[in-house]
N, C-alpha and C positions, 0 to 999 in steps of 0.2 A: 337528271337521272340516266342520261344516255352515256356519260363517261363513267368509267369503273375506277372511282377515285380511292387510292389508298387511304388518305386522311379521312374522308367522310366514312367509308365503310369500317376502316380500322377503328375510329373513334366510336362508331356505333357499336361495334362488338367488344370494346373495352369492358363494358359492364357485364358480358357474359364470362369474362375471366377464364383464361387457359389454365389447365391444371394437369397433373399426371395422376393416373388412378393409382399409382404406387409411391407418389411423392408425398411427403409429410404435409399435413395441412393442419388448419386450425380445428381442435377437436369440438365436434357439435356437442350440443346438450345431450345428456344421457337419454337414450331412446330404447325402445324394445328392439332385440337383435332381430336381424332379418332370418326368415325360415332357412333352416339348414337342410342340405340334402345328404345322403349316404356317400362315403368315400368312394371314388371311381374305382371301377374293377380293373385288374390287371389284364395283360395279354396283348397281343400285336394289335396294330391299328387296323381298322376296317379297311376295305379296298375303296369304299365310297361313303362319302358323308352326305346324307340328304338334306336338302333345303327346300322347305315348302313355303308357298305364299299364296294369297289370293289378291294380288296386285292388279289383275287383269292383264290382257293380252299385251298392250303397249308398254306398260311398265315392266310386265314380266320380260319383254324382249330386251329392254335395257339392263334389267338384272342378269339376263344370261349373257349378254356382252361382258359384263364385268366378272361373271364366273369363268367364261371361256378365256379371259386374259389371265385369271389366276390359274387355272388348270394347265395353261401353256408353260408356266413358269415353274410350278411346284413339282417336287420329285416324291411327294407325299401323296395321301389319299386324294382323290378328285372329288370336287364338290358337284353333286348331281342335283338338278333343280325339278321339283314337281309341282304343278299348280293343282292343289288340292288342299281341303281342309285339314287342320292339324290332327283332327280326331278321326279322321277316315283311315284308320290303319295303325301301324305301329308308331309309337311316338317318335318324331323324327329328330335328327340331332340338331337342327336349325329351323325355326319358324318365325317368319315375318307376319306379325298378327296386327290387324287393325283393332279398332276400339270395340266392335262387336265380338270378335274372337277372344279377346284379351278377358272379358269378364268371365267367360265359360272355362278358359285356360287356367286362370288364377283361383277359380272356385274349387273346394275340395282338396286332395292332396296336392304337396308341392310337386310340380311337373317340370320345374326348372332348375338348372344350376345357374346362379348369379354370373354375369359376365365378368364382373370384377373379379370374382374368385377364379374363373376359368384362366383369366389372363395372368393373375398373380402366381397361379400353380405352374403355369408354363414359363415363368420368369420373363414375360414379355411386357415391356413398359407400354402402357396405353395412355397416350395423350389425347384427350378429347377436351370439348369445352365443358368447364364445370356446369353442372345442370343449371341452366338460367331461371330465373324466378318466373319467367312468363311461359315456361314449358310444362306441360301437363306432368304431373308427378308419378303417374302409373309406372314408368319403366325404374323408379327409384326405390331404395329400401329406407328404412326409418333414418339411416345416416346419411342419405343424399348419395349413395353409391349406385352405380349403374346396375341394376339386376338384368336389364336388357339394353341392347344398343339402339338408340332412337333414329334408325336409318332414314325414316320417312317424315321427317319433321316439316311441317308448312303452316300457313297461316292464310285467312282468307284474303283476297284481293279482288278487284274489279278488272274484268277482261271486256273488250269492246271491238266490234267490227269496224274497221277504219274506213271500209268501202261504204257501209251503211251510214256512218257518220258523214263522210264526204257528201253522199247524196242527199242528206238532210241538212246540208249547210253548217255542221258541226264542226269545230276544231279537232282535227285528226290526231294532233300530237298532245293536246291538253284535255284530258277527260274532266268531267265536271268533279269538283272535290267534295262536294256536300251533296246530301240528300235533296235539298231544295233545288240546287242547280241541276242535279239528276233529272228532277222532275220535269223542270222545263225543257231539257234535252229529250226525255221520253216523248213530250208532247210533239216535237218537231219531228222525231222518228216516226210517230203515227201519221202526222201530216205528209210525210214523204212516202207512205204507203207500207210501213212495218207492220205486220200483224203481230209479231212478239216482240215488243221493244226490250223488255227486261225479264230475265229468269234468274233463278238462284239454285245452286247445289245445297244441300245439307241445310235446310232453312232454320232448324233449331240451333245448329252450331254457328251459322253465319249471322242471322237476323236477330237472334237473342243473346247467345253466350258472348260472341265476339263484339256485337254492337253494345252490349253493356259494359265490357271491359274497355272498349275504345272511348267510352264517355266516363269511365271511372264510377260505374254503377255496379252494385253487387249483384251476382248470379245466384249465390247461396248465402244463408245465414247459418252459422255454426256455433253450437254450445256445447258443453261438456256432456250434455243428455242426448242431444239430437242435432242433425243437419237437414235443412229443407230449401227449397227454392225461394229466391227472393226477387222474381222477375216480374213483380206488379208494381214497380215504382213509376213514375210520372214518365220517364223517359221511354221505358218499354211500352207502356200503355199508349203513349202518342206515337211512337214509331209503329208499332203494329197497326194502329189506327189508320195512319197514313199508308201503309202497305195495303191495308183492306181496300182503302178507297183507290188504290191503283189496280187492284184485282178487278173492281167493278168498272174501272174505266179501260179495262184491257190493257193497261200499261205493263202489268206484272201476271206473268204466266207461271203456274207451279206444276212441276212433272212428277214429283215423288219426294221421298224423304231422304234419299242418297244423293248419288251424282248423276241422276238421269238427266238433269238439265244441261250437263256438259255436252252430251252428245247431241241434243237439238241444237245448242249454241254451234258445235263444230260443224253442223250440217247447214249453218247459214239461216235457220229458221228464227233465231233471236238475235238482236243487235248487241245487248249488254248481258254479262253474267258475272254473278259473284260466286267464287269458289276457291279452293285451296290453291295457294300459289304454284304448288307442284304440278298444276295442270297446264303450265305455260308451254313445256317443250311438246307434250302431247297434242295441245292445240294447234302449234305451229306445223306439226307433221299432218295432222288430219284435216284441218280447215282449208277450204279452197279459197281464202281471202286473207289479208295481212291482219293480225291480231294485235290490239294494242292491249297494255297491261298498265293499271293504275292503283293508288291506294284505295282501300275500302272507304267509301264516302262516310261522312261524319255530320252531326247536326251542330252547325255553327253557333246557334243561340246557346248552347251548353258551355257554361264557363269551364276552362281548362282542357275542353276537347279539342283535339284528340289525345287520347292517353297512350294506350298500348293496346295491341292485340295479343292473341294467345299463340303458342306454338303446339301443335298437335299432329298426330299421325302414326303410321305403323312403326313398330319397333321389333327388332330381331331377338328372340329368346333361344336360349340354349337348353335343349331337352335333358332331363335328369335321367340317371342310370346308365350312362354310357362308360365305355372304357377310358381309361387315362390317357392312352395313346391317342384316342379319337377327340378329346378335349385338347390336346396338344395341336393336333391338325386344325380344329376349331379356331384355336387361338391364333394360329398361323394366317388363317382366312381373315380373321377380324383385324389382324395387324395390316394384312394387304389392303384391306378396305378402307383403312384410315391413312394410306399413304396419300401424299399430294396428287398423285396422278389419278388414283381412284376417286378421290374425293372430287376433283374438278369434273372427271366424266360423270360421275353420279349426278352431280349439280346440273350439268349441260343435258344428259339425256333423260334423267327421271325428274329433275326440277326440285329436288329436296334440298333443304339447307345443309351447309358445311357442318361437320362435326368437330372440326380442330382448326388451330392456326395454319397448319399446313395447307388444308383445303382452302382456307380464307385467303392466304396470301398467294397461293398459286393461281388462284381464280382471278386475280387483279389485272391480268393482262388485258389491255385495250381491245386487243383482238377478239376477246370473248365477250365484250361488253354488251353487244346485241342478244347474246345468248343467254345472259343472265340478269336481264332487266328484273325479273321476277324477284331473283334473290336480292337484289338492290332494294326494291320496294319492300319486300317482306322483312328484311332485317330493319329497314327504317321503322316500319310500323311496330315491330317488336320492341325495339329500344328507344322508341320516340320520347318517353319519359320514363323515369324509374317506377318499376312495378310498386303498386301500393298493396296495403291490406286488402282492399276492395278490388282491385284489378287483377290480383294474382289467379291462376287456374285452380281448380278443385277436382279431384275425382269424382265428386258426386254427380254432376251433369252426364257423366259418361256411363253411370249405370243404365242397363238397358230399360229398366222400369221407368226411370226418371226421364231418359231421352224420349220414350214413347209418350209420356205424359205431355212433355213440351209440344211433340209433333202433333198429337191428337188435338190439343187446344189451339194450336196455330190453325189447324186445318178446320176447326169449327168457326173461326173467324173468317178464313178465305171462302168458306161455303155459306156465310152469311147465317150462321145459326147463333152465334153469340157475337156480342160487342167485344171489342178488345180488353176492355177492363174486366168483364165478367170472366172471360176465357182465362186471362192471366191469374186472376184471382183463385180461379178453379185450379189451375195448375199449381199453384202454391199450396193450396188446401189438400190437394190430392197428394203432393210430395210428403206433406207432414203425416199422412196416414200411412205411409210405406212401412215405416219401423215401429 
């Protein structure tokens, strides 16, 4: 994985298929039309195009670098970044929204103008990777066109402290590939004096949703009448029970439902972290030790594993109700974001996956190999095997109420209030009562 191979990565991404948003493609099955917004108002362009985000300080600094480069080249309106919630004030022109923000944003009246429509109206050809089967469908309309640009795609991987591994007598270049092997490594880390051998960010997303997909096990069950969780199968029950034993043995430490664990790992408090692949450049900047990156572990006794993980993350939405001239300026900024130069820098600086062939091919320089190990591993996981009807992503677990149920039931296991089977059965039962 240390050599950025054109054949390996190129073949891995072949299944993602490159297409143009304006090019003719095979017509999809008839589906409900995407929500329509009013025609843009006339008038001169605004002096500034506001872009808001809640990516945090480090990722926000990388976004600022991209915007600064664009502003230095454009003769049109400048992009101005604000780190604020999209709802705290006037609806911005552009919003980079994560999972929790998107649900509220998409509820109620239509607050966005579809990206594919913005680019078409501006007459700008938008070449992106056709929405891959393992990508969360939230930024897509019923015809699989982009309502938003998925600028923050990532998938969970494993990071580890190479110095801690060395002190424990572990291989610093080859991390444990399976959960069973990781357990042995955690024991050695404890013996070497590690007080926090392993932690994880976003437990529901990493330890349940992606672990299920990684083993071709369902996360949801869907019917014409309802959708509910299906996370109480043998794999999930055994996996959560194993993790519960790690909590009791002090192998696994939990710090919260979001990305709190990343900070603890970066400070050197924990030796192993499972988190989004996009954390790689941030960790390299913030950690005072050499960080290794490896695939998400799998259970080797499960036939066919590993299967594929899921791509998810923040997407950039275009606000509704703006002037036509402003939308043309927005389209030009998106076009700049999709250039090879911008795509490579966004991968290197922010750690997110490439969105088109230009970004993919331009990033294949061997000089960038060490900077893009996370991209290698993420792409290999996502395309390890063709996505199945079972291993594909669903919007359902992203619902705030559903994610809260999973988190609460996992915490009941960590706190030894319920055994894993009862907790996961309860999560499934509670999800059925939502609708």
